[in-house]
N, C-alpha and C positions, 0 to 999 in steps of 0.2 A: 502294375496292376495283374499283368500277365502272368508273373510269376506267382503272386499272392493267389490269384484266380485256380490256376490249375493243382496249388498245392493244398488249397482250401477242398477241392474236388478230391484229392488223393486222402486226407484224412476223414472225408464225409462218407466215402465210399467205404473206406476202412472199417469204421465205427459199425455204419450200418450193416455190413455183411457180418461180422462178427459179434456184436452185442446181444445178448441172451434177451430173450422177449420178456423175461419177468424184470429187467430194468430198463423197459421203454414205457417207461408211466410219465405222463404229462404233468403229474404232480410234485415229480421230481425237480428242483430247479435246475438242476444240472443237466438235464436231459431235454428239458424244455427252450433252456439257451442253445442249446448243439442243434436241436430241431430246427428252431427259428431262424437260427444262421444258416443252417443248410439250405433252407428254403432259398436264400438270395446266393448261393454257389452258382448255381445254372445260369441265371439272369445275368451274373457279373461277367462269367466266362464268354456267354454269348455277347453281351455288349462289348467287351473288350476286344473280342474278335471282329464286331464291326467297327470300331474305332481304328484299328490298326490298320486293316483292307483299307477301307476308305480314305486315310490319311494317305497312304501309300498310293493310291490310285488318283487322288485328288491334287497330289503334291506334284505329278507330272503333268504339264501344261499342254500336252499333244491332245490332238483330237481321239475321239474313242477308240478308233480303228489302228490308231498308229500309238498308240499307250502300251508299251510292254508288259505294263501290269493288267490289261485287261487279258492277256493268252494266260499270263502267269496266276491270276485270278480264276480263270475257267480250269485250268489245271490241279489247281488246290482244291477247287468243286469237286472234280473225278476222283482226284486222292482221299478226298475225306469221306466220301461215298464208299469207295472199294474199301477202304480200311475199315469203316463203321461195319460193313456186312461181313468181311473176312472175321472181325472179332465175334461175329454172330454165326458165323459159318456152322450149319448143323451136323455136317460127319466129317471124319477123317477122311473119308476117300472121296477125292473132288472128283471122280468119275461114277461112284456108285451111289445113287439117291433111295434105290428101292426100300433100303431100312429106314428112312425117314420118316418120322410120325407125322402126323397133321400138327399136334403141339409145336414139334421141333420147326416145322415151316414158318408157324405163325410168331415164334420167336425169332426166327432169322428174319421174319420181313419188319420186326419192330423198328421204328424209328428213333433213334437214339440220339444224343447231343451231336456226335460227328456228321451225321447224316444233315442234322438242323442246320449246324453252323456252314456245311457245304451248300445246302439250299440258301441260308442266308447271303453268301456270298455271291452265290448266282443272281438273286433277287435284287442285289445293291448294283451288279452289271448291267442288269435289264434296265433297272429304275435310272442308272446314271446315261445309260444311251439315250432314252426317252426325254429326258432331260436338256441333253444335247441337241438331239433331232429336233424337239417342239421349242426350244430355247426358254425351259422352264427353269427357274431358280433352284440351284439345288438343294436348299434347305428346304422349300417347299414340297419338292418332290421326295426328299428323305422322310420328312415329318409328315406328309399323308400317306405315304405307304406303311410307315410304323403305325398310326393310329389304325390304319385300315387293318391290317394284319391281327391288330389289338381285339377290334372290334367284331370284325365279322365271325369270331368264335361262336355269338349267339347265332349263327346261320348253320356255320358248318357242322357244329356238334348235333344239330337238329336233323342232318343228313345223312341216311345212309349210303355212303358213297359205295360200299362192297356190293351194292345193287347195279350200279353204275360203270366201276372200275375193277380190276384186277386188285387181289389184295395187295399185292407189291407196290402200288400206285395209292390206292385208296390209303394205306395206313398213313401218309403223310398228311392227311387233311383232317383227321381225328383220332381219338384215344379208344375208341371201340374195338379195335383190332388190338390192342394192347400196346400201342406206341408210347412211348414215355415223353417224347418231344414232337409233337406235330407240328408242322408250318403254322397253323392258327392255335394259339396266338405267340408261340414263342418266337418265331422269326422276327416278332416286332421289337423284341430285345436287340438284334443283331442290326436293324434297320435304325432302332434308337441310337446304337452305338455309330452308325454311318451319319447321323446329325451331328454328333460331337466330332468325328474325325474330321468332319467337314470343316467345322468351326476351327479346328486346330491349324486347318491349312491356311484359312482366313487370316486367324489371329495366331501367328505362330509363336508370340512371345507372352500367350496369356498364361500359360501355365508355370511362368513364373514370377506371376504377379500376385500378391496375397488378397487384393480386391478380387480377383476371378477364383480362387480358392472358397474364399468367404460366401461369393455368389452361388457357387455349386454346392456348398453346404447349407445354404440356407433354402436353395430349391428341394434339395433332397429332404430337408426338415418340415417344409410345406406340404411336399406330397406326401408324406408319411402322414402327418395330422388329417390332412384330408382324406387319405385313407380309412383312418380311425373313427373318422365324423361320418365318413359314410356307412362304416360298419355299424357304429352305432344307430343311426337311422334306420338300416335294415333291420335291427334287431328290434327297436322301439316300433316301428309298423310292421314286423311280423312277415317282413318281405325277403328273407332268406331263400334263396335258389341256390342251383349249382353256377348258375350266370351272374347273381350277386355276389358269390364266393369268389369267382374267377376273376372280375372286375377289381373287388378288395384286393386280392393278390396282385394283380398288373398294376395298381397303383402304389402299392406298399413296397412292393418289390423294385420298383423302377425308383422309387425314392431313395431307399437304401442303397442301390446303385451308385445314383448320383451323388449320394452323400459321401458314400467311400470314396468316389472319385476324387471329390473335394477335400477330404481328410487325406489321401494318399497325395496329391499334388501341395499340400502344406508342408505334409513331411517332408516331399523331395525339396521344397524349398530352403528347406533347414539344412538338409544335407549338403556338404560340401560336394560330394562326388557318392553317387549310390554305388553299393559294393558289385564288383564284376560278375560275382556268381548269381545274383538278383537278374543281371540283364542278361547271362546266358542260361539260366532258367527258363526265363521269358521267351528264348530264340528255341526252345525244344518242348514246348507245351503240347505239341502233337505225338513226340516220343515218349513222354511221361505219360501221356492219357492213355495211350496204347499198351504201355508196358506194364501199367500199374492195373489196367483191367484185367490183364492177362495172368497178373501173379494172384490177383483176388478172385475171380470167376474163371480163369481158364480158358480155354477155347477147344475147337474141334480135336486138336492134337497135344494139348498140353492142360493137365487138370488143375485146377486152382485152390487156393488155400481155403475158398470156402466150402468146396467138396467135402473137405474134413473137419473144419473148425466152424462152420457155419453157426450164427448164432448161439455160442455157446460161452462166451467170454462175459467177465463182468465189465463195469464202465469203467475202472481202473485200467486193466488189462487190455481193453479195446483202445483205449487211448495211448498206452504204451506202444501197443500194436502199429496204431496210427502213426506214432513218432518213428518208429522204426523204418516203416514204409516211406514215409517222408524223407528220412536219412539215406536210405537207400537210394531214392530218384536223385537226390542231391549229390550224391556220391558219384551216379550214373554220368551226371551230366560234368561234373569235374573231371571225370577221368575223359570222357570223350573229348571237352576242350583242351584237357592236359595232351593228349595225344595230338590234336590238330596243330597245337601251338609247336610241338616239336618237330612233325612236319613241315609246318611252314619254315621254321628254322634249319631244317635239314635243306629244304629246296635254296633257301635263300645261299646256304654253305656251298 
């Protein structure tokens, strides 16, 4: 799932960066399908991040402050935040900010996927600590936190956080500073993943059971149907607002994420062995994310492909470019793992 999510993100970013505006037509079936599925990529990536981290955290039975995963989680939080800001650093001169414009600073402070996942991990740590401290069932703690993060958007988007907080902090709470993934509602997907990760710890054999896969698929389909019924009700009663649209997307995307997990678990049960390359890609998601972002969009020190070819390709050429970049990422992981295995062999010898 991690491998699938990060590769979907690579293709989504590539096509979005290179596809010409003349081909961005929702009446075109291919573009409509691509755009729809692209909307599920970030929630899937966030959900799986929550699943993996919570699974490893809760798998260790030690108390919170004695659990080595707590320290690793905090380090992961800091790492993701630092890399997130480095990818958006506004100037090549790390000591000279006199030439940085206001627009560049605002771009630097935008909260992106890495910032959000880092914050999601920190929230999981806080919720886990509170659950242990106050003897709250972990399921209840994670579910409540997820629903709170989703539902609070109707309040957080109405507050001008820039009036109370410096822009770097305000950017984490709403979209009006230009953030793509503020904590509300996006961290809700990470906490929803925490619910799933906790379930896998309590029920370690569940993924090998067909009944569990069918249950996930059913929950996913029901969620999608409910989202569509809600959307129909909104349209019929002329209740469409920014808030109702957000709730529709939250229910729909959560449904598709759960459905995808069910399909993946069903597939895993049919495979005698998951190919090693998929496992390796899953362990290098952060590296793949950072490298493909630099290749496409560049950084303060390296120009990206989009600087020269932004929105200039046809749909077919954009897809070909996405396949090429995905292949490059897979090759990068293959080479890294090959070098690691050679070093291990040399050490043993």
